[in-house]
DRENPA-3360 file (N, C-alpha, C; in nm, 2 decimals, always signed):
BEGIN
1 = MTFSDIFK = +0.09/-0.12/+0.00/+0.00/+0.00/+0.00/+0.09/+0.12/+0.00 ~ +0.07/+0.21/-0.09/+0.14/+0.33/-0.10/+0.09/+0.44/-0.01 ~ +0.17/+0.55/+0.00/+0.13/+0.66/+0.08/+0.00/+0.72/+0.03 ~ -0.01/+0.73/-0.10/-0.13/+0.78/-0.16/-0.26/+0.70/-0.13 ~ -0.24/+0.57/-0.12/-0.36/+0.49/-0.08/-0.40/+0.51/+0.06 ~ -0.30/+0.53/+0.15/-0.33/+0.56/+0.29/-0.40/+0.69/+0.30 ~ -0.35/+0.79/+0.23/-0.41/+0.92/+0.23/-0.56/+0.92/+0.19 ~ -0.58/+0.85/+0.08/-0.72/+0.84/+0.03/-0.81/+0.77/+0.12;
9 = SSFLANVT = -0.76/+0.66/+0.18/-0.85/+0.58/+0.27/-0.89/+0.65/+0.40 ~ -0.79/+0.73/+0.45/-0.82/+0.79/+0.58/-0.87/+0.93/+0.58 ~ -0.86/+1.00/+0.46/-0.90/+1.14/+0.46/-1.01/+1.16/+0.36 ~ -0.99/+1.13/+0.23/-1.09/+1.16/+0.13/-1.22/+1.08/+0.15 ~ -1.21/+0.97/+0.22/-1.34/+0.90/+0.24/-1.43/+0.97/+0.34 ~ -1.38/+1.06/+0.42/-1.46/+1.14/+0.51/-1.51/+1.27/+0.46 ~ -1.46/+1.31/+0.34/-1.50/+1.44/+0.29/-1.65/+1.45/+0.27 ~ -1.71/+1.35/+0.23/-1.86/+1.35/+0.20/-1.94/+1.29/+0.32;
17 = AVTMFDMV = -1.88/+1.27/+0.43/-1.95/+1.21/+0.54/-2.06/+1.30/+0.59 ~ -2.04/+1.43/+0.59/-2.15/+1.53/+0.62/-2.17/+1.61/+0.49 ~ -2.29/+1.62/+0.44/-2.32/+1.69/+0.32/-2.31/+1.84/+0.34 ~ -2.28/+1.91/+0.23/-2.27/+2.06/+0.24/-2.40/+2.12/+0.29 ~ -2.51/+2.06/+0.25/-2.64/+2.12/+0.29/-2.66/+2.10/+0.44 ~ -2.63/+1.99/+0.49/-2.64/+1.96/+0.64/-2.55/+2.06/+0.72 ~ -2.43/+2.08/+0.67/-2.34/+2.17/+0.74/-2.39/+2.32/+0.74 ~ -2.44/+2.36/+0.62/-2.49/+2.50/+0.61/-2.62/+2.52/+0.70;
25 = VALLLAFG = -2.71/+2.42/+0.70/-2.83/+2.43/+0.78/-2.80/+2.43/+0.93 ~ -2.71/+2.34/+0.97/-2.68/+2.32/+1.11/-2.61/+2.45/+1.16 ~ -2.51/+2.50/+1.08/-2.44/+2.62/+1.13/-2.53/+2.75/+1.13 ~ -2.62/+2.76/+1.03/-2.71/+2.87/+1.03/-2.80/+2.87/+1.15 ~ -2.86/+2.75/+1.18/-2.94/+2.74/+1.29/-2.87/+2.76/+1.42 ~ -2.74/+2.71/+1.43/-2.66/+2.74/+1.55/-2.64/+2.89/+1.57 ~ -2.61/+2.96/+1.46/-2.60/+3.10/+1.47/-2.72/+3.17/+1.52 ~ -2.84/+3.13/+1.47/-2.96/+3.19/+1.51/-2.99/+3.17/+1.66;
33 = VGVFIYLI = -2.97/+3.04/+1.70/-2.99/+3.01/+1.84/-2.89/+3.08/+1.93 ~ -2.77/+3.09/+1.88/-2.66/+3.16/+1.96/-2.69/+3.31/+1.97 ~ -2.75/+3.37/+1.87/-2.79/+3.51/+1.88/-2.90/+3.53/+1.98 ~ -3.00/+3.44/+1.97/-3.11/+3.44/+2.07/-3.05/+3.43/+2.21 ~ -2.96/+3.34/+2.24/-2.90/+3.33/+2.37/-2.83/+3.46/+2.41 ~ -2.76/+3.52/+2.31/-2.69/+3.64/+2.34/-2.78/+3.75/+2.38 ~ -2.90/+3.76/+2.31/-2.99/+3.87/+2.34/-3.06/+3.85/+2.48 ~ -3.08/+3.72/+2.51/-3.14/+3.70/+2.65/-3.03/+3.73/+2.75;
41 = YKKTYAGV = -2.91/+3.70/+2.73/-2.80/+3.73/+2.82/-2.79/+3.89/+2.84 ~ -2.79/+3.96/+2.73/-2.78/+4.10/+2.73/-2.90/+4.17/+2.81 ~ -3.02/+4.11/+2.79/-3.14/+4.16/+2.85/-3.15/+4.14/+3.00 ~ -3.09/+4.02/+3.04/-3.11/+3.98/+3.18/-2.98/+4.01/+3.27 ~ -2.88/+4.06/+3.21/-2.75/+4.08/+3.28/-2.77/+4.18/+3.40 ~ -2.73/+4.14/+3.51/-2.75/+4.23/+3.63/-2.62/+4.25/+3.71 ~ -2.51/+4.22/+3.65/-2.38/+4.24/+3.71/-2.33/+4.38/+3.72 ~ -2.21/+4.40/+3.76/-2.15/+4.54/+3.77/-2.11/+4.59/+3.63;
49 = MYSSTFGV = -2.03/+4.51/+3.56/-1.98/+4.56/+3.43/-2.02/+4.46/+3.32 ~ -2.09/+4.50/+3.22/-2.14/+4.41/+3.12/-2.02/+4.39/+3.02 ~ -2.00/+4.26/+2.98/-1.90/+4.23/+2.89/-1.96/+4.18/+2.75 ~ -1.94/+4.26/+2.65/-1.99/+4.23/+2.52/-1.92/+4.11/+2.46 ~ -1.79/+4.09/+2.50/-1.72/+3.98/+2.44/-1.77/+3.84/+2.49 ~ -1.83/+3.84/+2.61/-1.89/+3.72/+2.66/-2.01/+3.68/+2.58 ~ -2.09/+3.78/+2.54/-2.21/+3.76/+2.46/-2.17/+3.70/+2.32 ~ -2.06/+3.76/+2.26/-2.01/+3.70/+2.14/-1.96/+3.56/+2.16;
57 = TLVALTMI = -1.90/+3.53/+2.27/-1.85/+3.40/+2.30/-1.97/+3.30/+2.30 ~ -2.08/+3.34/+2.35/-2.20/+3.25/+2.35/-2.24/+3.21/+2.21 ~ -2.24/+3.30/+2.12/-2.27/+3.27/+1.98/-2.17/+3.18/+1.92 ~ -2.04/+3.21/+1.94/-1.93/+3.13/+1.88/-1.93/+2.99/+1.94 ~ -1.96/+2.98/+2.07/-1.96/+2.85/+2.14/-2.07/+2.76/+2.09 ~ -2.19/+2.82/+2.06/-2.30/+2.74/+2.00/-2.26/+2.68/+1.86 ~ -2.19/+2.77/+1.78/-2.15/+2.72/+1.64/-2.04/+2.62/+1.65 ~ -1.94/+2.65/+1.74/-1.83/+2.56/+1.75/-1.87/+2.42/+1.80;
65 = TTLVILAV = -1.96/+2.42/+1.90/-2.01/+2.29/+1.95/-2.08/+2.21/+1.84 ~ -2.16/+2.28/+1.76/-2.23/+2.22/+1.65/-2.13/+2.16/+1.55 ~ -2.03/+2.24/+1.52/-1.92/+2.19/+1.42/-1.86/+2.07/+1.47 ~ -1.82/+2.07/+1.60/-1.75/+1.95/+1.66/-1.84/+1.83/+1.66 ~ -1.97/+1.84/+1.70/-2.06/+1.73/+1.71/-2.09/+1.67/+1.57 ~ -2.10/+1.76/+1.47/-2.12/+1.71/+1.33/-2.00/+1.62/+1.29 ~ -1.88/+1.66/+1.32/-1.76/+1.58/+1.29/-1.76/+1.45/+1.37 ~ -1.80/+1.45/+1.49/-1.80/+1.34/+1.58/-1.90/+1.23/+1.54;
73 = TSNVVLSL = -2.02/+1.28/+1.50/-2.13/+1.19/+1.46/-2.10/+1.12/+1.33 ~ -2.01/+1.17/+1.25/-1.98/+1.12/+1.12/-1.87/+1.01/+1.12 ~ -1.80/+1.00/+1.23/-1.69/+0.91/+1.24/-1.67/+0.86/+1.38 ~ -1.68/+0.73/+1.41/-1.67/+0.68/+1.54/-1.53/+0.69/+1.59 ~ -1.43/+0.66/+1.51/-1.29/+0.68/+1.55/-1.26/+0.82/+1.59 ~ -1.31/+0.91/+1.51/-1.28/+1.05/+1.54/-1.35/+1.09/+1.67 ~ -1.46/+1.04/+1.70/-1.53/+1.07/+1.83/-1.44/+1.03/+1.95 ~ -1.38/+0.92/+1.94/-1.29/+0.87/+2.05/-1.17/+0.96/+2.06;
81 = GMVGALSI = -1.11/+1.00/+1.95/-1.00/+1.09/+1.96/-1.04/+1.23/+2.01 ~ -1.16/+1.28/+1.97/-1.20/+1.41/+2.02/-1.22/+1.41/+2.17 ~ -1.27/+1.30/+2.22/-1.29/+1.29/+2.37/-1.16/+1.30/+2.44 ~ -1.06/+1.23/+2.39/-0.92/+1.24/+2.45/-0.86/+1.38/+2.43 ~ -0.88/+1.44/+2.32/-0.83/+1.58/+2.30/-0.89/+1.68/+2.39 ~ -1.02/+1.67/+2.40/-1.09/+1.77/+2.49/-1.07/+1.75/+2.64 ~ -1.03/+1.63/+2.67/-1.02/+1.60/+2.82/-0.89/+1.67/+2.87 ~ -0.80/+1.72/+2.79/-0.68/+1.78/+2.84/-0.70/+1.94/+2.84;
89 = VRFRTAIK = -0.81/+1.99/+2.79/-0.83/+2.13/+2.78/-0.87/+2.18/+2.92 ~ -0.81/+2.29/+2.96/-0.84/+2.35/+3.09/-0.88/+2.50/+3.07 ~ -0.99/+2.55/+3.13/-1.03/+2.68/+3.11/-1.00/+2.76/+3.24 ~ -0.93/+2.87/+3.24/-0.88/+2.94/+3.36/-0.96/+3.07/+3.38 ~ -1.05/+3.11/+3.29/-1.12/+3.23/+3.30/-1.22/+3.22/+3.41 ~ -1.22/+3.32/+3.50/-1.31/+3.32/+3.62/-1.45/+3.36/+3.57 ~ -1.55/+3.29/+3.63/-1.69/+3.32/+3.60/-1.74/+3.41/+3.72 ~ -1.77/+3.54/+3.69/-1.80/+3.63/+3.79/-1.95/+3.62/+3.83;
97 = EPLDIAFL = -2.04/+3.59/+3.74/-2.18/+3.58/+3.77/-2.22/+3.44/+3.77 ~ -2.29/+3.39/+3.87/-2.34/+3.25/+3.87/-2.43/+3.21/+3.74 ~ -2.51/+3.31/+3.70/-2.59/+3.28/+3.59/-2.52/+3.26/+3.46 ~ -2.39/+3.32/+3.45/-2.31/+3.30/+3.33/-2.28/+3.15/+3.30 ~ -2.27/+3.07/+3.41/-2.25/+2.93/+3.39/-2.37/+2.86/+3.32 ~ -2.49/+2.91/+3.35/-2.61/+2.85/+3.29/-2.61/+2.89/+3.14 ~ -2.57/+3.01/+3.10/-2.56/+3.05/+2.96/-2.46/+2.97/+2.89 ~ -2.34/+2.94/+2.95/-2.24/+2.86/+2.88/-2.29/+2.72/+2.85;
105 = FWSIAAGI = -2.35/+2.66/+2.95/-2.41/+2.52/+2.93/-2.52/+2.52/+2.83 ~ -2.60/+2.63/+2.83/-2.71/+2.65/+2.74/-2.66/+2.65/+2.59 ~ -2.55/+2.73/+2.57/-2.49/+2.73/+2.44/-2.44/+2.60/+2.39 ~ -2.37/+2.53/+2.48/-2.31/+2.40/+2.45/-2.42/+2.30/+2.42 ~ -2.52/+2.29/+2.51/-2.63/+2.20/+2.49/-2.71/+2.23/+2.36 ~ -2.73/+2.35/+2.33/-2.80/+2.39/+2.20/-2.72/+2.34/+2.08 ~ -2.59/+2.36/+2.09/-2.51/+2.32/+1.97/-2.51/+2.17/+1.96 ~ -2.51/+2.09/+2.07/-2.51/+1.94/+2.06/-2.64/+1.90/+2.00;
113 = VLAAGMIP = -2.75/+1.95/+2.05/-2.89/+1.91/+2.01/-2.91/+1.94/+1.86 ~ -2.86/+2.06/+1.81/-2.87/+2.09/+1.67/-2.79/+2.00/+1.58 ~ -2.67/+1.97/+1.62/-2.59/+1.88/+1.54/-2.64/+1.74/+1.54 ~ -2.72/+1.70/+1.64/-2.78/+1.57/+1.64/-2.90/+1.56/+1.56 ~ -2.95/+1.67/+1.50/-3.06/+1.68/+1.41/-3.19/+1.70/+1.48 ~ -3.19/+1.72/+1.61/-3.31/+1.75/+1.69/-3.35/+1.90/+1.69 ~ -3.38/+1.95/+1.57/-3.40/+2.09/+1.55/-3.52/+2.14/+1.64 ~ -3.64/+2.08/+1.63/-3.75/+2.13/+1.71/-3.72/+2.13/+1.86;
121 = LAVFGSVL = -3.65/+2.03/+1.91/-3.61/+2.03/+2.05/-3.52/+2.15/+2.08 ~ -3.42/+2.18/+2.00/-3.33/+2.29/+2.02/-3.40/+2.42/+2.02 ~ -3.49/+2.44/+1.92/-3.55/+2.57/+1.91/-3.66/+2.59/+2.02 ~ -3.74/+2.49/+2.04/-3.84/+2.50/+2.15/-3.78/+2.51/+2.29 ~ -3.68/+2.43/+2.31/-3.61/+2.43/+2.44/-3.54/+2.57/+2.47 ~ -3.48/+2.62/+2.37/-3.41/+2.75/+2.38/-3.51/+2.86/+2.41 ~ -3.62/+2.86/+2.34/-3.73/+2.96/+2.36/-3.78/+2.95/+2.51 ~ -3.81/+2.83/+2.55/-3.87/+2.81/+2.68/-3.77/+2.85/+2.79;
129 = IGLIILFF = -3.64/+2.81/+2.77/-3.54/+2.85/+2.87/-3.52/+3.00/+2.88 ~ -3.53/+3.07/+2.76/-3.52/+3.21/+2.75/-3.63/+3.28/+2.83 ~ -3.75/+3.23/+2.81/-3.87/+3.29/+2.87/-3.86/+3.28/+3.02 ~ -3.81/+3.16/+3.07/-3.80/+3.13/+3.21/-3.70/+3.23/+3.28 ~ -3.58/+3.24/+3.21/-3.48/+3.33/+3.26/-3.53/+3.48/+3.26 ~ -3.60/+3.52/+3.16/-3.66/+3.66/+3.16/-3.75/+3.68/+3.27 ~ -3.84/+3.58/+3.30/-3.94/+3.59/+3.40/-3.87/+3.61/+3.54 ~ -3.78/+3.52/+3.57/-3.72/+3.53/+3.70/-3.62/+3.64/+3.72;
137 = ANRKENTK = -3.56/+3.68/+3.61/-3.46/+3.79/+3.62/-3.53/+3.93/+3.64 ~ -3.65/+3.94/+3.59/-3.73/+4.07/+3.60/-3.80/+4.08/+3.73 ~ -3.81/+3.97/+3.81/-3.89/+3.98/+3.93/-3.82/+4.05/+4.04 ~ -3.69/+4.07/+4.03/-3.61/+4.13/+4.14/-3.60/+4.28/+4.12 ~ -3.65/+4.34/+4.02/-3.64/+4.48/+3.99/-3.70/+4.57/+4.10 ~ -3.82/+4.52/+4.15/-3.89/+4.60/+4.25/-3.82/+4.61/+4.39 ~ -3.73/+4.51/+4.42/-3.67/+4.51/+4.55/-3.52/+4.53/+4.53 ~ -3.47/+4.61/+4.44/-3.33/+4.63/+4.42/-3.26/+4.69/+4.54;
145 = PYIVVVNC = -3.16/+4.63/+4.59/-3.09/+4.69/+4.71/-2.99/+4.79/+4.67 ~ -2.96/+4.88/+4.77/-2.86/+4.98/+4.75/-2.77/+4.98/+4.88 ~ -2.65/+5.03/+4.86/-2.56/+5.05/+4.97/-2.54/+5.20/+4.99 ~ -2.55/+5.25/+5.11/-2.53/+5.39/+5.15/-2.40/+5.39/+5.23 ~ -2.30/+5.47/+5.19/-2.18/+5.49/+5.26/-2.18/+5.63/+5.32 ~ -2.17/+5.63/+5.45/-2.19/+5.76/+5.53/-2.06/+5.78/+5.61 ~ -2.00/+5.90/+5.59/-1.89/+5.95/+5.67/-1.94/+6.06/+5.77 ~ -1.92/+6.04/+5.90/-1.97/+6.13/+6.00/-1.86/+6.15/+6.10;
153 = DGHDSEEK = -1.88/+6.25/+6.19/-1.77/+6.29/+6.28/-1.78/+6.23/+6.42 ~ -1.89/+6.15/+6.45/-1.90/+6.09/+6.58/-2.03/+6.01/+6.60 ~ -2.05/+5.97/+6.73/-2.16/+5.89/+6.76/-2.30/+5.96/+6.74 ~ -2.31/+6.08/+6.78/-2.43/+6.15/+6.77/-2.48/+6.17/+6.62 ~ -2.39/+6.20/+6.53/-2.42/+6.22/+6.39/-2.45/+6.08/+6.33 ~ -2.38/+5.98/+6.38/-2.41/+5.84/+6.33/-2.55/+5.80/+6.36 ~ -2.60/+5.83/+6.48/-2.74/+5.79/+6.52/-2.84/+5.88/+6.44 ~ -2.81/+6.00/+6.41/-2.89/+6.08/+6.33/-2.91/+6.03/+6.18;
161 = AVAYLKEQ = -2.79/+5.98/+6.13/-2.79/+5.93/+5.99/-2.88/+5.80/+5.99 ~ -2.86/+5.71/+6.08/-2.93/+5.58/+6.08/-3.08/+5.61/+6.10 ~ -3.12/+5.70/+6.19/-3.26/+5.73/+6.21/-3.32/+5.79/+6.09 ~ -3.25/+5.88/+6.02/-3.30/+5.94/+5.90/-3.32/+5.84/+5.79 ~ -3.23/+5.75/+5.77/-3.24/+5.65/+5.67/-3.35/+5.55/+5.70 ~ -3.38/+5.52/+5.82/-3.49/+5.43/+5.85/-3.62/+5.50/+5.82 ~ -3.63/+5.63/+5.83/-3.75/+5.70/+5.80/-3.77/+5.71/+5.65 ~ -3.67/+5.72/+5.57/-3.68/+5.74/+5.43/-3.68/+5.62/+5.35;
169 = TNKCVVKS = -3.65/+5.50/+5.40/-3.64/+5.38/+5.33/-3.73/+5.27/+5.39 ~ -3.75/+5.16/+5.31/-3.83/+5.05/+5.36/-3.74/+4.96/+5.45 ~ -3.61/+4.96/+5.43/-3.53/+4.87/+5.51/-3.39/+4.94/+5.52 ~ -3.33/+4.93/+5.64/-3.20/+4.99/+5.66/-3.13/+4.90/+5.76 ~ -3.02/+4.84/+5.72/-2.94/+4.75/+5.80/-2.79/+4.79/+5.79 ~ -2.72/+4.80/+5.90/-2.58/+4.83/+5.90/-2.50/+4.71/+5.86 ~ -2.42/+4.73/+5.76/-2.34/+4.61/+5.71/-2.19/+4.62/+5.76 ~ -2.14/+4.74/+5.77/-2.00/+4.75/+5.82/-1.99/+4.89/+5.88;
177 = KTARKGNV = -1.89/+4.90/+5.97/-1.86/+5.02/+6.04/-1.71/+5.03/+6.07 ~ -1.66/+5.14/+6.03/-1.51/+5.17/+6.06/-1.50/+5.30/+6.14 ~ -1.44/+5.29/+6.26/-1.43/+5.40/+6.35/-1.28/+5.45/+6.36 ~ -1.26/+5.57/+6.33/-1.13/+5.63/+6.35/-1.15/+5.75/+6.44 ~ -1.04/+5.81/+6.49/-1.05/+5.92/+6.58/-1.11/+6.04/+6.50 ~ -1.23/+6.08/+6.55/-1.29/+6.20/+6.48/-1.36/+6.16/+6.36 ~ -1.37/+6.03/+6.32/-1.44/+6.00/+6.20/-1.50/+5.86/+6.21 ~ -1.62/+5.84/+6.16/-1.69/+5.71/+6.15/-1.74/+5.69/+6.01;
185 = EMSLEVRL = -1.71/+5.58/+5.96/-1.76/+5.54/+5.82/-1.85/+5.42/+5.83 ~ -1.97/+5.43/+5.78/-2.07/+5.32/+5.79/-2.11/+5.28/+5.65 ~ -2.14/+5.15/+5.63/-2.20/+5.10/+5.51/-2.33/+5.04/+5.54 ~ -2.44/+5.09/+5.49/-2.58/+5.04/+5.52/-2.65/+4.99/+5.40 ~ -2.72/+4.88/+5.41/-2.80/+4.83/+5.30/-2.94/+4.88/+5.32 ~ -2.99/+4.94/+5.21/-3.12/+5.01/+5.22/-3.21/+4.96/+5.10 ~ -3.34/+4.96/+5.12/-3.44/+4.93/+5.01/-3.52/+5.05/+5.00 ~ -3.52/+5.11/+4.88/-3.59/+5.24/+4.86/-3.74/+5.22/+4.85;
193 = KEDNTDFI = -3.81/+5.32/+4.90/-3.96/+5.32/+4.89/-4.00/+5.35/+4.75 ~ -3.92/+5.44/+4.68/-3.95/+5.47/+4.54/-3.82/+5.50/+4.47 ~ -3.82/+5.54/+4.34/-3.70/+5.57/+4.27/-3.63/+5.70/+4.30 ~ -3.69/+5.78/+4.38/-3.64/+5.91/+4.42/-3.52/+5.89/+4.51 ~ -3.41/+5.95/+4.48/-3.28/+5.94/+4.56/-3.24/+6.07/+4.62 ~ -3.33/+6.17/+4.63/-3.30/+6.30/+4.68/-3.27/+6.30/+4.83 ~ -3.31/+6.19/+4.90/-3.29/+6.18/+5.04/-3.14/+6.18/+5.07 ~ -3.05/+6.13/+4.97/-2.91/+6.13/+4.99/-2.86/+6.28/+5.00;
201 = NELSEIGG = -2.91/+6.37/+4.92/-2.87/+6.51/+4.93/-2.90/+6.57/+5.07 ~ -3.02/+6.54/+5.11/-3.06/+6.59/+5.25/-2.98/+6.53/+5.36 ~ -2.95/+6.40/+5.34/-2.87/+6.33/+5.44/-2.73/+6.40/+5.46 ~ -2.67/+6.43/+5.34/-2.54/+6.49/+5.35/-2.53/+6.63/+5.41 ~ -2.65/+6.70/+5.42/-2.66/+6.83/+5.48/-2.69/+6.83/+5.63 ~ -2.71/+6.71/+5.69/-2.73/+6.70/+5.83/-2.60/+6.73/+5.90 ~ -2.61/+6.80/+6.02/-2.50/+6.84/+6.09/-2.41/+6.72/+6.14 ~ -2.29/+6.73/+6.11/-2.20/+6.62/+6.15/-2.17/+6.51/+6.04;
209 = IDSAVLVS = -2.25/+6.52/+5.93/-2.23/+6.43/+5.82/-2.14/+6.49/+5.72 ~ -2.02/+6.43/+5.70/-1.93/+6.48/+5.60/-1.96/+6.45/+5.46 ~ -2.01/+6.32/+5.43/-2.05/+6.28/+5.30/-2.14/+6.16/+5.30 ~ -2.22/+6.15/+5.20/-2.31/+6.03/+5.18/-2.31/+5.99/+5.04 ~ -2.29/+5.86/+5.02/-2.28/+5.80/+4.88/-2.38/+5.69/+4.87 ~ -2.45/+5.69/+4.76/-2.55/+5.58/+4.73/-2.50/+5.49/+4.62 ~ -2.49/+5.36/+4.64/-2.43/+5.27/+4.54/-2.53/+5.16/+4.52 ~ -2.55/+5.12/+4.39/-2.64/+5.01/+4.36/-2.55/+4.88/+4.36;
217 = YNGDYMG = -2.61/+4.77/+4.41/-2.54/+4.64/+4.40/-2.65/+4.53/+4.39 ~ -2.61/+4.41/+4.35/-2.71/+4.30/+4.32/-2.74/+4.22/+4.44 ~ -2.69/+4.25/+4.56/-2.73/+4.18/+4.68/-2.65/+4.05/+4.71 ~ -2.55/+4.02/+4.63/-2.47/+3.90/+4.64/-2.33/+3.92/+4.70 ~ -2.28/+4.04/+4.70/-2.15/+4.07/+4.74/-2.13/+4.09/+4.89 ~ -2.24/+4.14/+4.96/-2.23/+4.16/+5.10/-2.34/+4.09/+5.17 ~ -2.31/+4.02/+5.28/-2.41/+3.94/+5.35/-2.50/+4.02/+5.44;
% end
């Protein structure tokens, strides 16, 4: 057997294993589902800094997974080699938001199901998952927590600040307190009665209050 015969038997025989029509349809569908996942991620993101590159990664991951599974399903030997190759891959990028893990698995699962030919399952499942995420992500908007950082000059002004915040908000809980000579810094979690934040301006004008800062956060970083 010549080198040409080996080349033909191991490579050219697999060229038509997946038809061009199947490849185009699968990749176009993967792109569409990936864009849908990206839009849901953009709509429901509640972190501190939105990363557009992660959204693009979701689209690319859906298409790449479809591409890999198409190759694996066309050749049993290749599937075994692919498992061994992927088992040595390690990802070191930190996942900052817990929901990002769900989006990553969603992209991979959608790519696998599409490459397996289960198009209705991939489309219907993606739409259902997207609606569920939208529903639960939007429920927290009415109880959005804030952190108020207050700098004051002593115990009396500290009590005035806490009493004023309890009057102006639905909830006020001291999260941290740092005391120095002639200065006290407090961090308080508050839940606003309405969207108006003018009470921070009035708080900063109380005698003994040096400054007052209002910061929005998602409720996961401070206990």
